[in-house]
LOBARO-746598 format. One line per 2 residues: number of its first residue (from 0); their letters; for each residue x, y, z of N, C-alpha, C, O. Coordinates in steps of 0.05 Angstrom, whole numbers, always signed. Layout:
N
NUM	A	X,Y,Z,X,Y,Z,X,Y,Z,X,Y,Z ~ ...
END
This chain:
269
0	XX	+926,+197,+273,+912,+200,+298,+892,+178,+303,+875,+173,+286 ~ +894,+164,+325,+876,+141,+331,+848,+151,+337,+843,+173,+346
2	XX	+828,+133,+331,+800,+139,+335,+786,+116,+349,+794,+93,+345 ~ +765,+123,+364,+749,+103,+377,+725,+96,+359,+711,+113,+350
4	XX	+722,+70,+353,+698,+61,+338,+676,+51,+356,+653,+52,+349 ~ +684,+40,+379,+664,+29,+398,+673,+37,+426,+696,+45,+431
6	XX	+654,+34,+445,+660,+39,+473,+682,+21,+483,+699,+29,+499 ~ +683,-4,+472,+703,-23,+482,+731,-15,+473,+750,-23,+486
8	XX	+734,+1,+452,+760,+11,+444,+772,+28,+466,+796,+28,+471 ~ +755,+43,+480,+764,+60,+502,+771,+42,+526,+792,+45,+538
10	XX	+753,+24,+532,+756,+7,+556,+782,-9,+555,+794,-13,+576 ~ +789,-18,+532,+813,-35,+529,+838,-20,+536,+859,-32,+542
12	XX	+838,+7,+534,+861,+23,+541,+865,+26,+571,+887,+33,+580 ~ +844,+22,+586,+845,+27,+615,+856,+3,+630,+856,-20,+620
14	XX	+865,+8,+655,+877,-15,+670,+856,-31,+685,+862,-52,+696 ~ +831,-22,+684,+808,-38,+694,+810,-43,+724,+801,-64,+733
16	XX	+821,-25,+739,+824,-29,+768,+801,-17,+784,+798,-22,+807 ~ +784,-1,+770,+761,+13,+783,+771,+29,+808,+759,+28,+829
18	XX	+793,+44,+804,+805,+58,+826,+788,+83,+835,+792,+92,+857 ~ +771,+93,+818,+753,+115,+823,+768,+142,+825,+756,+162,+834
20	XX	+793,+143,+818,+808,+168,+820,+798,+189,+799,+803,+213,+801 ~ +783,+179,+779,+771,+197,+759,+743,+206,+767,+730,+221,+753
22	XX	+734,+197,+791,+708,+203,+802,+685,+189,+788,+662,+196,+791 ~ +691,+168,+772,+671,+151,+761,+671,+125,+778,+691,+117,+789
24	XX	+648,+111,+779,+646,+87,+796,+663,+64,+786,+673,+49,+802 ~ +665,+62,+759,+680,+40,+748,+696,+50,+723,+690,+71,+712
26	XX	+715,+34,+715,+729,+40,+690,+710,+39,+666,+714,+55,+647 ~ +690,+21,+667,+671,+20,+645,+654,+45,+644,+649,+55,+622
28	XX	+647,+56,+667,+631,+81,+667,+648,+104,+656,+638,+122,+642 ~ +674,+104,+663,+692,+125,+652,+695,+122,+622,+694,+142,+607
30	XX	+698,+97,+612,+700,+92,+584,+675,+102,+569,+677,+113,+547 ~ +652,+98,+581,+627,+107,+568,+626,+137,+567,+617,+149,+547
32	XX	+636,+151,+587,+637,+180,+588,+656,+191,+566,+650,+211,+553 ~ +679,+177,+563,+698,+186,+542,+686,+181,+515,+688,+198,+497
34	XX	+675,+157,+510,+664,+151,+484,+641,+170,+476,+637,+176,+453 ~ +626,+178,+496,+603,+196,+492,+612,+226,+490,+595,+243,+485
36	XX	+638,+231,+493,+648,+258,+490,+645,+275,+515,+649,+300,+514 ~ +637,+263,+538,+633,+279,+562,+658,+282,+579,+660,+300,+596
38	XX	+678,+265,+575,+704,+266,+590,+727,+262,+570,+724,+247,+551 ~ +749,+276,+575,+773,+270,+559,+787,+245,+571,+786,+240,+595
40	XX	+800,+231,+553,+814,+206,+562,+836,+213,+582,+843,+197,+599 ~ +847,+237,+581,+868,+245,+599,+859,+247,+628,+876,+250,+646
42	XX	+833,+246,+633,+823,+247,+660,+829,+221,+676,+825,+220,+700 ~ +838,+200,+661,+846,+176,+675,+875,+179,+685,+893,+182,+669
44	XX	+879,+180,+712,+906,+185,+723,+925,+162,+719,+949,+165,+723 ~ +914,+138,+712,+930,+114,+709,+941,+111,+681,+958,+94,+675
46	XX	+930,+127,+662,+937,+124,+634,+961,+141,+627,+961,+165,+633 ~ +982,+130,+614,+1005,+146,+606,+997,+170,+588,+980,+166,+570
48	XX	+1007,+193,+593,+999,+217,+577,+1003,+214,+547,+987,+225,+532 ~ +1023,+199,+539,+1028,+197,+510,+1005,+181,+496,+999,+186,+473
50	XX	+992,+163,+511,+970,+148,+500,+945,+167,+499,+931,+167,+478 ~ +940,+182,+520,+918,+200,+521,+920,+221,+499,+900,+229,+487
52	XX	+944,+230,+493,+949,+250,+472,+941,+240,+445,+931,+256,+428 ~ +944,+214,+440,+937,+203,+414,+907,+206,+408,+899,+207,+385
54	XX	+891,+207,+429,+862,+207,+426,+849,+233,+432,+824,+235,+432 ~ +865,+254,+437,+853,+279,+446,+834,+291,+425,+813,+300,+432
56	XX	+842,+291,+400,+825,+303,+379,+800,+287,+375,+779,+298,+368 ~ +802,+260,+379,+778,+243,+376,+757,+250,+397,+733,+250,+392
58	XX	+767,+255,+422,+748,+262,+443,+734,+288,+437,+710,+290,+441 ~ +748,+307,+427,+736,+333,+420,+716,+329,+397,+695,+341,+396
60	XX	+723,+312,+378,+706,+307,+355,+679,+295,+365,+658,+302,+355 ~ +681,+277,+384,+656,+265,+394,+640,+285,+409,+615,+284,+408
62	XX	+653,+303,+424,+638,+324,+438,+623,+341,+418,+600,+349,+422 ~ +636,+348,+395,+623,+364,+375,+600,+348,+362,+579,+360,+357
64	XX	+604,+322,+358,+583,+306,+346,+559,+304,+365,+536,+305,+356 ~ +564,+302,+391,+543,+301,+411,+526,+327,+410,+502,+326,+412
66	XX	+540,+350,+408,+526,+375,+406,+509,+377,+381,+487,+387,+381 ~ +520,+367,+359,+506,+367,+333,+481,+350,+336,+459,+357,+325
68	XX	+483,+327,+349,+460,+309,+353,+438,+324,+369,+415,+322,+363 ~ +447,+338,+391,+428,+353,+407,+414,+375,+391,+390,+379,+394
70	XX	+429,+388,+373,+417,+409,+357,+396,+397,+338,+375,+409,+333 ~ +402,+374,+326,+383,+361,+308,+358,+352,+323,+336,+354,+312
72	XX	+362,+343,+348,+339,+335,+364,+322,+359,+370,+297,+357,+370 ~ +334,+381,+376,+319,+406,+382,+302,+415,+358,+280,+424,+361
74	XX	+314,+412,+334,+300,+419,+310,+276,+401,+305,+254,+411,+298 ~ +279,+375,+310,+257,+357,+307,+234,+363,+326,+211,+363,+319
76	XX	+242,+369,+351,+221,+376,+371,+206,+402,+364,+182,+403,+368 ~ +220,+421,+353,+207,+446,+344,+187,+441,+323,+166,+454,+322
78	XX	+192,+422,+305,+173,+416,+283,+148,+402,+292,+128,+401,+278 ~ +148,+390,+316,+125,+375,+326,+101,+394,+330,+78,+385,+328
80	XX	+106,+419,+336,+84,+437,+341,+67,+441,+316,+44,+451,+318 ~ +77,+434,+293,+62,+437,+268,+46,+412,+260,+33,+411,+239
82	XX	+48,+391,+277,+36,+365,+270,+8,+363,+283,+5,+370,+307 ~ -11,+354,+268,-38,+348,+279,-37,+320,+291,-38,+300,+277
84	XX	-34,+319,+317,-30,+293,+331,-53,+274,+327,-49,+250,+324 ~ -78,+284,+327,-101,+266,+324,-101,+253,+297,-108,+230,+294
86	XX	-92,+268,+276,-90,+257,+249,-66,+238,+247,-68,+217,+234 ~ -44,+245,+260,-20,+229,+258,-23,+202,+272,-11,+182,+263
88	XX	-39,+201,+293,-42,+176,+308,-49,+152,+292,-36,+131,+293 ~ -71,+155,+276,-80,+132,+260,-60,+125,+238,-57,+102,+230
90	XX	-46,+146,+227,-28,+141,+205,-3,+126,+214,+7,+109,+199 ~ +7,+131,+238,+32,+119,+247,+29,+96,+267,+48,+85,+276
92	XX	+4,+88,+273,-1,+66,+292,+3,+74,+321,+13,+59,+337 ~ -6,+99,+328,-3,+109,+355,-31,+115,+366,-51,+112,+353
94	XX	-32,+124,+391,-56,+133,+404,-53,+161,+414,-31,+168,+424 ~ -73,+178,+410,-72,+206,+419,-91,+209,+442,-115,+204,+439
96	XX	-80,+217,+466,-97,+219,+490,-107,+247,+495,-117,+253,+517 ~ -103,+265,+475,-111,+292,+479,-89,+311,+486,-91,+335,+483
98	XX	-67,+299,+497,-44,+315,+504,-18,+306,+490,-1,+322,+484 ~ -16,+280,+486,+8,+269,+475,+2,+245,+457,-19,+232,+461
100	XX	+20,+240,+439,+20,+215,+423,+33,+193,+439,+54,+198,+451 ~ +22,+169,+439,+34,+147,+453,+36,+124,+433,+16,+115,+422
102	XX	+60,+114,+428,+65,+92,+410,+83,+72,+423,+97,+78,+443 ~ +84,+48,+413,+101,+27,+423,+129,+29,+411,+132,+28,+386
104	XX	+149,+31,+428,+177,+31,+419,+191,+8,+434,+193,+9,+458 ~ +200,-11,+419,+212,-36,+430,+193,-48,+451,+201,-58,+472
106	XX	+167,-47,+445,+147,-60,+462,+139,-43,+486,+121,-52,+501 ~ +150,-20,+489,+144,-3,+512,+130,+22,+503,+133,+32,+481
108	XX	+113,+33,+521,+99,+58,+515,+119,+81,+513,+136,+85,+531 ~ +117,+97,+492,+134,+120,+487,+115,+143,+480,+103,+143,+459
110	XX	+113,+162,+498,+95,+185,+494,+111,+210,+488,+133,+214,+498 ~ +100,+228,+471,+113,+253,+466,+91,+274,+461,+71,+269,+447
112	XX	+94,+298,+473,+75,+319,+468,+85,+338,+447,+107,+335,+436 ~ +69,+359,+441,+76,+377,+418,+99,+395,+425,+108,+410,+407
114	XX	+109,+395,+449,+133,+410,+457,+158,+392,+455,+180,+402,+460 ~ +154,+367,+449,+177,+349,+447,+184,+335,+473,+205,+322,+475
116	XX	+168,+339,+494,+174,+326,+520,+167,+296,+517,+146,+289,+507 ~ +186,+280,+526,+183,+250,+523,+175,+238,+549,+185,+245,+571
118	XX	+157,+218,+547,+148,+203,+570,+151,+173,+564,+137,+162,+548 ~ +170,+161,+577,+176,+132,+571,+191,+119,+594,+205,+133,+609
120	XX	+190,+93,+595,+205,+78,+615,+231,+68,+603,+249,+59,+618 ~ +235,+70,+577,+260,+61,+565,+280,+84,+566,+272,+107,+569
122	XX	+305,+77,+563,+326,+98,+563,+325,+114,+537,+333,+104,+516 ~ +314,+138,+538,+310,+154,+514,+334,+171,+507,+332,+196,+509
124	XX	+356,+159,+499,+379,+174,+490,+373,+186,+463,+354,+177,+449 ~ +387,+207,+454,+381,+220,+429,+381,+201,+405,+366,+205,+386
126	XX	+397,+179,+406,+398,+161,+383,+373,+144,+381,+367,+132,+360 ~ +357,+143,+402,+331,+129,+401,+309,+150,+397,+291,+145,+381
128	XX	+311,+172,+411,+290,+192,+409,+287,+205,+382,+265,+209,+372 ~ +310,+211,+369,+310,+224,+343,+295,+207,+322,+278,+218,+307
130	XX	+300,+181,+319,+284,+166,+299,+255,+165,+306,+238,+164,+287 ~ +247,+165,+331,+219,+165,+339,+206,+191,+330,+184,+190,+318
132	XX	+219,+213,+335,+207,+239,+327,+206,+241,+297,+187,+251,+286 ~ +227,+231,+283,+227,+231,+254,+205,+214,+243,+193,+221,+223
134	XX	+200,+192,+256,+178,+174,+248,+151,+189,+250,+134,+187,+232 ~ +147,+203,+272,+122,+218,+276,+118,+239,+254,+96,+243,+244
136	XX	+140,+252,+247,+139,+274,+227,+137,+264,+199,+124,+277,+182 ~ +149,+241,+192,+152,+233,+164,+138,+208,+156,+136,+202,+132
138	XX	+129,+192,+175,+117,+166,+167,+93,+169,+149,+75,+185,+154 ~ +93,+154,+127,+72,+156,+107,+49,+137,+113,+28,+138,+101
140	XX	+53,+120,+133,+32,+101,+141,+28,+78,+121,+6,+67,+119 ~ +49,+70,+107,+47,+48,+88,+46,+22,+103,+63,+17,+120
142	XX	+26,+5,+99,+23,-20,+114,+47,-39,+110,+59,-40,+88 ~ +54,-53,+131,+76,-72,+130,+68,-95,+112,+45,-105,+113
144	XX	+87,-105,+95,+81,-126,+76,+89,-154,+86,+77,-174,+77 ~ +107,-155,+105,+117,-181,+113,+140,-192,+96,+150,-214,+101
146	XX	+149,-176,+77,+172,-183,+60,+197,-172,+72,+200,-147,+74 ~ +215,-189,+81,+240,-180,+95,+262,-176,+74,+266,-192,+57
148	XX	+276,-153,+77,+298,-148,+59,+321,-135,+75,+316,-122,+95 ~ +346,-140,+67,+369,-126,+79,+368,-96,+71,+355,-89,+52
150	XX	+382,-80,+86,+382,-51,+81,+391,-45,+52,+380,-27,+40 ~ +410,-60,+42,+420,-54,+15,+399,-57,-7,+402,-46,-29
152	XX	+377,-72,-2,+357,-76,-22,+334,-56,-20,+315,-56,-36 ~ +335,-38,-1,+316,-16,+0,+324,+5,-21,+347,+5,-30
154	XX	+305,+21,-30,+310,+39,-53,+336,+55,-50,+351,+59,-70 ~ +342,+66,-27,+366,+82,-23,+388,+68,-7,+407,+80,+2
156	XX	+384,+41,-3,+402,+26,+14,+430,+23,+3,+449,+18,+18 ~ +434,+25,-24,+460,+21,-35,+481,+40,-25,+505,+32,-25
158	XX	+474,+64,-18,+493,+83,-8,+498,+81,+22,+516,+94,+32 ~ +482,+65,+36,+483,+64,+65,+491,+37,+76,+499,+36,+100
160	XX	+489,+16,+61,+491,-10,+74,+519,-16,+85,+521,-31,+106 ~ +540,-6,+73,+567,-11,+84,+570,+2,+112,+580,-10,+131
162	XX	+562,+27,+113,+563,+41,+139,+545,+28,+159,+552,+25,+183 ~ +521,+19,+150,+503,+6,+168,+515,-20,+179,+512,-26,+203
164	XX	+529,-35,+162,+543,-59,+171,+564,-53,+192,+567,-68,+211 ~ +580,-32,+187,+601,-25,+205,+592,-15,+232,+603,-22,+253
166	XX	+571,+2,+232,+562,+16,+256,+539,+2,+270,+534,+8,+294 ~ +525,-17,+257,+502,-30,+269,+506,-60,+272,+506,-71,+294
168	XX	+508,-73,+249,+509,-103,+249,+534,-114,+263,+531,-132,+279 ~ +557,-103,+256,+582,-114,+268,+583,-110,+298,+588,-129,+313
170	XX	+578,-86,+309,+578,-83,+338,+556,-98,+352,+560,-107,+374 ~ +533,-101,+339,+511,-117,+351,+519,-146,+352,+513,-160,+371
172	XX	+534,-156,+332,+544,-183,+332,+563,-188,+356,+563,-209,+369 ~ +580,-168,+361,+599,-170,+383,+584,-173,+410,+592,-188,+427
174	XX	+562,-157,+412,+546,-160,+437,+534,-188,+439,+535,-200,+460 ~ +523,-198,+417,+511,-224,+417,+532,-246,+423,+526,-266,+437
176	XX	+556,-243,+412,+577,-263,+417,+584,-264,+447,+588,-285,+458 ~ +586,-240,+460,+595,-239,+487,+573,-243,+508,+578,-247,+531
178	XX	+548,-241,+499,+525,-240,+517,+505,-261,+508,+485,-255,+495 ~ +509,-286,+516,+492,-309,+506,+463,-305,+513,+445,-316,+499
180	XX	+457,-290,+535,+429,-287,+543,+415,-264,+529,+392,-258,+535 ~ +429,-251,+510,+418,-227,+497,+391,-232,+485,+372,-217,+491
182	XX	+387,-253,+469,+363,-257,+455,+339,-264,+473,+317,-256,+468 ~ +345,-280,+494,+323,-286,+513,+315,-262,+528,+292,-258,+535
184	XX	+335,-244,+534,+329,-219,+548,+313,-200,+530,+296,-186,+540 ~ +319,-201,+504,+303,-184,+485,+274,-192,+484,+256,-176,+481
186	XX	+269,-219,+486,+242,-228,+487,+228,-219,+513,+205,-210,+512 ~ +242,-221,+535,+230,-214,+561,+227,-184,+565,+207,-174,+574
188	XX	+248,-169,+557,+248,-140,+563,+234,-123,+541,+221,-103,+548 ~ +236,-132,+516,+226,-115,+494,+205,-129,+476,+201,-120,+454
190	XX	+193,-150,+487,+172,-163,+473,+180,-174,+445,+165,-173,+426 ~ +205,-183,+443,+214,-195,+418,+199,-221,+412,+190,-235,+431
192	XX	+195,-226,+387,+179,-250,+379,+196,-268,+362,+206,-260,+341 ~ +199,-294,+370,+213,-313,+353,+200,-314,+325,+176,-314,+323
194	XX	+217,-314,+304,+207,-312,+277,+201,-339,+264,+192,-340,+242 ~ +205,-361,+279,+199,-387,+268,+223,-400,+253,+245,-389,+254
196	XX	+218,-422,+240,+239,-438,+228,+243,-432,+199,+260,-446,+186 ~ +229,-412,+188,+232,-407,+159,+258,-393,+152,+266,-391,+129
198	XX	+273,-384,+172,+298,-370,+168,+321,-389,+174,+321,-402,+195 ~ +341,-391,+157,+363,-409,+160,+384,-398,+179,+407,-394,+170
200	XX	+376,-392,+204,+395,-381,+223,+390,-395,+250,+369,-406,+254 ~ +410,-393,+268,+406,-405,+295,+386,-390,+311,+371,-402,+327
202	XX	+385,-364,+308,+366,-347,+322,+353,-328,+301,+367,-316,+285 ~ +326,-326,+301,+312,-307,+285,+291,-294,+302,+272,-307,+311
204	XX	+295,-269,+308,+278,-255,+327,+268,-229,+314,+283,-214,+303 ~ +242,-224,+317,+230,-200,+307,+225,-180,+330,+213,-187,+350
206	XX	+236,-156,+327,+232,-134,+346,+214,-113,+333,+212,-111,+308 ~ +202,-97,+350,+185,-75,+339,+194,-49,+351,+181,-38,+369
208	XX	+216,-38,+339,+225,-12,+349,+205,+10,+344,+204,+30,+360 ~ +188,+8,+323,+167,+27,+317,+144,+12,+305,+148,-10,+294
210	XX	+119,+22,+308,+96,+6,+299,+97,-4,+271,+90,-27,+266 ~ +106,+12,+252,+108,+4,+224,+136,-2,+215,+141,-3,+190
212	XX	+154,-6,+234,+182,-12,+227,+191,-36,+243,+207,-33,+262 ~ +181,-60,+236,+192,-84,+249,+221,-89,+240,+229,-81,+219
214	XX	+235,-103,+257,+264,-109,+252,+269,-138,+257,+263,-148,+279 ~ +279,-152,+237,+286,-181,+240,+316,-183,+245,+332,-174,+230
216	XX	+323,-197,+267,+351,-202,+275,+356,-231,+270,+344,-248,+282 ~ +375,-237,+253,+384,-265,+247,+412,-269,+257,+430,-253,+249
218	XX	+417,-289,+273,+444,-293,+284,+452,-322,+281,+436,-341,+285 ~ +477,-326,+272,+488,-353,+269,+511,-356,+289,+529,-340,+290
220	XX	+510,-378,+304,+531,-384,+323,+557,-392,+309,+556,-402,+286 ~ +580,-387,+321,+605,-397,+311,+606,-427,+314,+601,-438,+336
222	XX	+614,-441,+293,+616,-470,+295,+632,-481,+271,+632,-470,+249 ~ +645,-503,+275,+660,-518,+254,+679,-499,+239,+680,-500,+214
224	XX	+693,-482,+253,+712,-464,+241,+700,-440,+228,+715,-423,+218 ~ +674,-437,+228,+660,-414,+217,+655,-393,+239,+647,-400,+261
226	XX	+660,-368,+232,+655,-347,+251,+625,-342,+254,+609,-349,+237 ~ +618,-330,+277,+590,-322,+281,+582,-300,+261,+600,-287,+250
228	XX	+557,-296,+258,+548,-275,+240,+521,-264,+249,+505,-279,+262 ~ +515,-239,+243,+489,-227,+250,+481,-208,+227,+497,-192,+218
230	XX	+456,-211,+218,+446,-193,+198,+419,-182,+206,+403,-196,+220 ~ +413,-158,+198,+388,-144,+204,+372,-141,+179,+383,-136,+157
232	XX	+346,-145,+181,+328,-143,+158,+304,-125,+165,+294,-125,+188 ~ +296,-109,+145,+273,-91,+149,+250,-100,+131,+254,-115,+111
234	XX	+225,-92,+137,+203,-96,+118,+209,-79,+93,+221,-58,+95 ~ +199,-89,+70,+204,-75,+45,+193,-47,+44,+202,-31,+28
236	XX	+175,-40,+62,+163,-13,+63,+178,+6,+82,+170,+29,+84 ~ +199,-4,+95,+211,+11,+117,+220,+39,+109,+216,+59,+124
238	XX	+233,+42,+86,+243,+68,+78,+220,+88,+74,+224,+112,+79 ~ +197,+79,+64,+174,+97,+60,+164,+108,+87,+152,+130,+88
240	XX	+168,+93,+108,+157,+101,+134,+177,+114,+153,+169,+124,+174 ~ +202,+114,+145,+222,+127,+163,+244,+142,+147,+256,+161,+158
242	XX	+250,+134,+123,+272,+145,+108,+297,+130,+114,+300,+119,+136 ~ +315,+129,+95,+339,+113,+98,+357,+123,+120,+369,+107,+134
244	XX	+360,+150,+123,+377,+160,+145,+364,+154,+172,+378,+150,+191 ~ +337,+154,+173,+324,+148,+198,+328,+118,+205,+330,+112,+229
246	XX	+328,+101,+185,+333,+72,+190,+361,+68,+201,+365,+52,+219 ~ +380,+82,+189,+408,+80,+199,+409,+89,+228,+421,+75,+245
248	XX	+397,+112,+234,+398,+123,+261,+384,+104,+280,+393,+101,+303 ~ +362,+92,+272,+348,+73,+289,+365,+49,+295,+367,+40,+318
250	XX	+379,+38,+274,+396,+15,+279,+419,+22,+298,+426,+6,+315 ~ +431,+45,+295,+452,+54,+312,+442,+57,+341,+456,+50,+360
252	XX	+418,+68,+344,+407,+72,+371,+401,+46,+384,+407,+43,+408 ~ +390,+27,+370,+385,+0,+381,+410,-14,+389,+412,-27,+410
254	XX	+431,-11,+372,+457,-23,+378,+468,-12,+404,+478,-27,+421 ~ +466,+14,+408,+476,+27,+433,+459,+17,+457,+470,+12,+478
256	XX	+433,+13,+453,+416,+3,+474,+425,-25,+482,+426,-31,+506 ~ +432,-42,+462,+440,-69,+469,+467,-69,+483,+472,-84,+502
258	XX	+485,-50,+475,+511,-48,+489,+507,-40,+518,+521,-51,+535 ~ +489,-22,+523,+483,-14,+551,+471,-37,+566,+477,-40,+590
260	XX	+454,-52,+553,+441,-75,+566,+463,-96,+574,+462,-107,+596 ~ +482,-100,+556,+504,-119,+562,+521,-109,+585,+529,-124,+603
262	XX	+527,-83,+586,+543,-71,+607,+529,-74,+634,+541,-78,+655 ~ +502,-70,+633,+486,-72,+658,+488,-101,+670,+485,-104,+694
264	XX	+493,-120,+652,+495,-148,+661,+524,-156,+665,+531,-179,+668 ~ +542,-136,+664,+570,-142,+670,+585,-156,+648,+604,-170,+652
266	XX	+575,-152,+623,+587,-165,+600,+603,-146,+584,+594,-124,+578 ~ +628,-153,+577,+645,-136,+560,+644,-147,+532,+655,-169,+527
268	X	+632,-132,+513,+630,-141,+486,+657,-138,+471,+659,-145,+448
END
């Protein structure tokens, strides 16, 4: 039974005519709905039934996964009521205004109250919101060292780095390959900071998805018969401030954010 690994796997199956017979504005919007588990592939009237049948169980699986994600998010929100926000603020690099915690997420204000209500200008999908809530609940407040390491060199990274590469680094590289303006837009939109010349890559950009979880993105252009490459690096303290599963979820959430940014600019990764 075939499975979708990325949104583009769905999009490639469609005829890309934007006929709107599925009641979505574009084929890309329909592909996003299918990949997110909100629509079955068979809702496309232009797609042969035998192709849609191959992916029917995958669509249901994603719907189940989406529900599981929502359940996990609800559990995290419920635990916030037990957190002393005034105490947590100094520990995690946030500000408490008496009603909600406000911290910087990708350079933007992200507020959350003790009921789990989110206040932010960024697109707060569950893959972004869950790591933020987990950070509030679990961050130990260990100061950033400035020592960059790949995920595999973190204490628990050995069990996660292959999955992280498949679900985060590889799809993020595809976005960077197809979207040349990605890194300049990350500087403009999310306050990314060039990391200087000490890294042997064509692009080295530091993002701040969470106050104590900086992320270094290194990208090498394709040239002289060599394929392009992209690697992500965390501060050596990252696992202490978020946990290895939280770092994976954060990477996956940022990757989805970049994919949405590329789609908004009409780029197919």
